[in-house]
N, C-alpha and C positions, 0 to 999 in steps of 0.2 A: 316591259318592250323597245325595242330597241328603237331609235329615230327612222324616218324613212323619207329619202331622198328619191326624186322622180326624176329622171331625163329625159325630157322628149326630143326625141333625135338622135337618140344616145348610141345608134347603130354607124352615124357619121363620124368623122375625123374631130370636131370641136366635142358633142358630147358624148364620144368615147371616152376623149381626155378629162372631159370632167367628172365622169365616172369612174376613170383606174385612180382620178387621185384622193376622191373620197372616199374609194374601197379600201386603197392603199393605206389610208391615213384611221382607218377605222371608225369614221366620224357618223357613217349612218348606214344603213343599210338600202343599197341601191335600187331601182326598178328602171331597166332600159327599155323606153319604148320608142318603136319606130315602123314606117310604113313598111317599112323591110322585115315581114315578122322575123322569119328565119333568122337573118342575120343580127336581129337584137336580141337570139337566144342565146344564138352563138357566142357572141361578144360578152355577153353576159354572165355564162358557164366559163367562156376563158379566165373572165377576171375572177371568178369565184375560186377558182382552181389556184389563182395565183394567192391568194388569202393566206393560206397556208405558210407559203414562203414567207408572205409579209411579215407575218404575225398580224395578220388582222383577224376578227370575228366578224366584220361585216358580211352579210348574205344579201347575193345578188339574184335577181331572176330578170328576163326579158319576155318584152309579147309585142304582139304588134296593134294597129288601131282600132283591135276591137278588143285589144287587151288591155285596156286603160284599167279594169277594177282591180287589177296589181298594184295600181299605185292608190287605191282606196285611203284616204287620210295623210297623205303625206304632208309632212312639215314642210318641205319644200320643196317647189317645181321649176325646175331649170328647162326653158324650153331655149333649144338650138336649131329648132326643125327650120328648114326655107332651103332654097337654092342658095348654094355657093359660088361666091363670087369667080370669074374668068378673067385671065388675060385682057385688060381693055376693056371691061364692065367696071363701071363705077358702082357704091354701093345705092344708089339712088334707081338704077336699073332694075334691079331687085325686086319696086317698092309692090310693082300692083300681086304679083304670083305669091312673093310673101306674104302680102296681107290676107290673101285668100286662105291660105297655109294654118295663118295666125287664127282665124275665126274657126276653123275646127278645131284646131289643137285648146283654144280658150276655153271650148263650150265643154270640152272632154273631162277639162282638168278641175273645170267650177263642178259640175257633177260630180265628180269623185273625192276633191279634197277641196271642201269650199272652206276652208280654214287656213289656208299655205298660204305660207308667201312665193311669190311666183320671180323669179328672174329670167329676164327675157337676156338672149344673145343674140338672136338671128338678124341681118340687117335688111333695109338701113335701121338701125337700134335703134334710135330714138322715136321716129315714126311707129317701129312693133313697138313699141311699150305704149304708145300711145292709144295703139289698137285694143292691145290685150289691158290697161285699164279700162278702155270704154266697155270693152264687152263683156269685162269681170262683174265689175260692180263693184271691185273692191275696194277699200280705203285705200287713198296715195301710198301708204306705209307700207302697204304691202304687193307693189309693185316696182322692181329696183330693176333698172337696166345695169347690164353689166360694159361699161366702156372704159370710163377712165383709170380704173384698174390698170386694164391694160395698155392704154396710151400711155402712164404714165410708167408703168414697166417698163415699157418701149423708150420712153425719155432716161428713165436708169440707167438703161443700160447703154445709152450712147453718150450720157454723159460720162461713164465710167469707162470707155471704150476710150475716150479723147484723153482723160486724164489718166490713165493707167492708176486709176484705185478700185477698191472694193467695191462692188456694189452695193452692198451691206451699209456704207454711210452715205449715200447717195438717196436722196429723196426727190419727187420730181411730183409737178402739180399740171396739172391740164385738165382746163375747162370745157364747155360749151359742146357741142353735138358732135356727134362720133363719126368723122366725117373728115372731108379736106378742109372744111372750115373748123376744126378743133382749135382749140386757144391755150397753149401751151403757154406757163409761168416762169420765165426764169427767176424773177425776184424773191419767187415761193420755191425754188428748187434749190437744194441746196447739197452742199459735199463735208459732212461732221457738221453740220450747222452753220456751212460757209455760203452763202449766197454763188451760184454759178458768175453772177453777172460779175463777182471779184475775182473769181480765178481762170476767167477766159474772155478773149476780144469779142467783142460783138459783133465780128461774122463769122467766128468760130460758134457763139450760141446760138444766131440767126440760124446755122445750118443744121445744128441739132433739133433746132426747132421744126424746120422745113422737112428732117428725114422722121421726127416723130408722126407728123400729119402724114406724111406719106408712109407709114408703117405696112402700113396694111397691105398697100400696091406693090411693096418692092417686094414682101415676101410672093404674094400672087406671081408677081410676074416672074421669080426664080422658081416656083413651085409648082407653077400651074393652075394652083386653086388657093382658096383662102387658107389662114396661118390657122393650126388647131391647136398644137403645145401650148401656147401662150396665150389663147385665149379663152383655151380649156383651166389652165390652172390660174387664170383671173378670176374665171366665175368659182372654181372651187376655193377660192380665197374667201370671196362673198360669203359663201354659202356657211363657210366655218365661223366666219366672224355671226352669222344670223344664229347655227347650231349653240355654238359658246356664249352666246352672248358676252362677243370681247369689248363691245362699244369702241370699235374702232373706226378710225377717221380715212375714208375710203372716197375719191370722186365716183361717184355711180349717177347715173340718170335717173332724174327725178321729178316728177311734175309739179312744177313750180306755179306757187299762188301769190306773186307779190315778192316774193325774194328773187334778188338781184333786177328788180324790174319788170322781172318777167312773169306773165299769167298766161295759167291755164296750157302750160306746156311742158315737154319733157325735155331736159337738157341738164348737161352734167356738169353737178358741183361737188363742193365737200359735203359729205354726211358721216353721219354717226350710226354705222350697223349694229344691231344688236339682235334681241331676241322676238324687239317686236318691228323689225324690220329695220324701216329708215326711223329713228328715233330724234334726232334732230338734222337740221338741215345749217351747215356753219357757213355763216356770211362773212366773205371777208374784203377788207378795201382793196378795190380796184381804182389803179388812174384811168384817165379820160380814155387814153388809148386802148388799155385792158378794155374796158367797160362796152366802148364801141363794137371791138373784136367779138367779144361776147353776145353783145346785138346782132352783130351779122350774123353771127353763129347760128343763133336763135331764129331768126328769119329765116333761113334756111332749112330749118326743121320745121316751121312752122308751113312755108311751102310745101313741103312732100306732106304735112299732114290734111292741108285742105285739097289736095289734091286727090285724097283717097276719105274724104271729108268724115275723119275721127278731130 
């Protein structure tokens, strides 16, 4: 039996991007669930028809909100459902409406795939992770938010652009909440192993960090809605790490219980991803300034969480 991944909200831009990457790589059979049932069926069929061209044996099927039975016994469920961000709209503005959506989705996921690993993508990301975690009753190892993979990819792109080097030579680290208070870490961001703080003047490093934090808003302003290709690729990367038990280190939003001095809150930190989901939280040494920035970011997440009471 093939592995199965369900993408909830899979007829939307981000969800379809996740499903497409998974199908193209032949990582698993893919179920596309969306409130727009016919669109979900069409998107899944279109992708399925591309598989012979891609050389992929993945099978795809789509359905609506009444078709969660199709997703039964999924290994991983990626939740991209939610209202997309519009120009001038912050991730925080999405809080209440996406909270209600997450309540319905989580209940259906737990009913049909009680042993799955859930990867929330909807914004505001860290707060939505907290909702899914509380409502699902899953252990923290099986609810892992997609945030830092995307933010780090954006930072890697900007570093490569600045220095005129291959993105393959660039590594970047971004911690904290997925929003304006995220914490890029230049000391841990490198080009061929050399910290960017040794390759660029402070003002250019600061500019890259600011552009990284504003990365989502930049795309929204240009396109008129939230980004989808990079977020989709980031979520698919996490799923691949889980399905292949890669033990790869990625910054993800996870439920902290004392790590980094933060308790009972989803915040982005480096973790090891494998078949069990969150397999280890990697604790790195932070300067006083970095620690203060991470705490500020955590406080911003906690404020959102307190609004919805989770």
